[in-house]
C-alpha positions as CSV (number, residue, x, y, z in Angstrom):
1,M,89.4,86.2,117.1
2,N,85.8,85.8,116.3
3,P,83.7,86.4,112.9
4,E,82.6,89.8,114.3
5,Q,86.4,90.5,116.0
6,R,87.1,89.9,112.4
7,L,85.0,92.1,110.9
8,R,85.4,95.2,113.2
9,I,89.1,95.3,112.2
10,Q,88.1,94.8,108.9
11,K,85.8,97.9,108.4
12,C,88.7,100.0,109.9
13,Y,91.2,98.2,108.0
14,V,92.4,101.4,106.3
15,L,93.0,103.7,109.3
16,L,94.6,100.8,111.3
17,A,97.1,100.1,108.1
18,D,97.3,104.0,108.5
19,N,97.6,104.9,111.6
20,L,99.6,102.0,113.8
21,E,103.1,101.3,114.8
22,A,103.3,98.3,113.6
23,E,106.8,97.4,115.1
24,T,106.1,98.3,118.7
25,I,102.7,96.9,119.2
26,A,104.9,93.9,117.1
27,D,107.1,94.7,119.7
28,N,104.6,94.0,123.5
29,L,102.2,91.7,120.6
30,F,105.5,88.7,121.0
31,T,106.7,89.9,124.6
32,E,102.6,88.9,125.8
33,C,103.2,85.6,123.5
34,V,100.7,86.3,121.0
35,I,102.5,86.4,118.1
36,E,105.6,84.2,117.9
37,F,109.5,85.2,116.9
38,D,108.8,84.8,113.3
39,D,105.7,86.8,112.7
40,R,107.9,89.7,113.7
41,Q,110.6,89.3,112.1
42,R,108.0,89.1,109.2
43,I,106.8,92.3,110.3
44,C,109.4,93.9,110.7
45,A,111.2,92.8,107.3
46,E,108.4,95.2,105.8
47,V,109.6,98.7,104.2
48,T,107.3,100.5,104.7
49,D,105.2,101.4,108.3
50,R,102.0,101.1,106.0
51,D,103.5,97.5,104.6
52,K,104.6,97.0,108.0
53,A,100.8,97.6,109.9
54,K,99.0,95.5,107.4
55,R,101.5,92.4,108.1
56,L,100.6,92.9,111.3
57,L,96.6,93.6,111.0
58,D,96.7,89.8,108.2
59,I,99.2,87.7,110.9
60,L,96.2,88.4,113.6
61,L,93.2,88.2,111.6
62,T,94.8,84.7,112.4
63,K,94.9,84.6,116.1
64,E,92.9,82.5,117.8
65,N,92.4,85.3,121.2
66,S,94.3,88.2,119.5
67,Y,91.9,90.7,119.8
68,K,91.8,92.2,123.1
69,P,95.0,92.9,123.2
70,L,95.3,94.1,119.3
71,L,92.6,96.3,120.9
72,K,95.1,97.3,124.5
73,E,98.0,98.2,122.4
74,I,95.7,100.3,120.4
75,E,94.2,102.1,123.8
76,T,97.9,103.0,125.1
77,L,100.3,104.2,121.6
78,R,96.9,105.6,119.2
79,P,94.0,105.8,121.5
80,D,92.6,108.3,119.3
81,L,92.0,105.3,116.4
82,L,89.4,104.4,118.7
83,H,85.8,104.9,117.7
């Protein structure tokens, strides 16, 4: 993720953390080789949905080429979150 993309996610962090289906997105991103198995396990190990979403976002913020796959997942699962 480049700095501009990181800033976009940061500005929407609370909205995304409150509304993302983190386990579904993690499964899809794992399938697409955007995140690794360990990342997926760390996301799924969180107790609340919000904590899972925050863990997912925190992991994706450190990954190269994760912005577009994340947007694709949001468009598919929660298009209402895109503005």
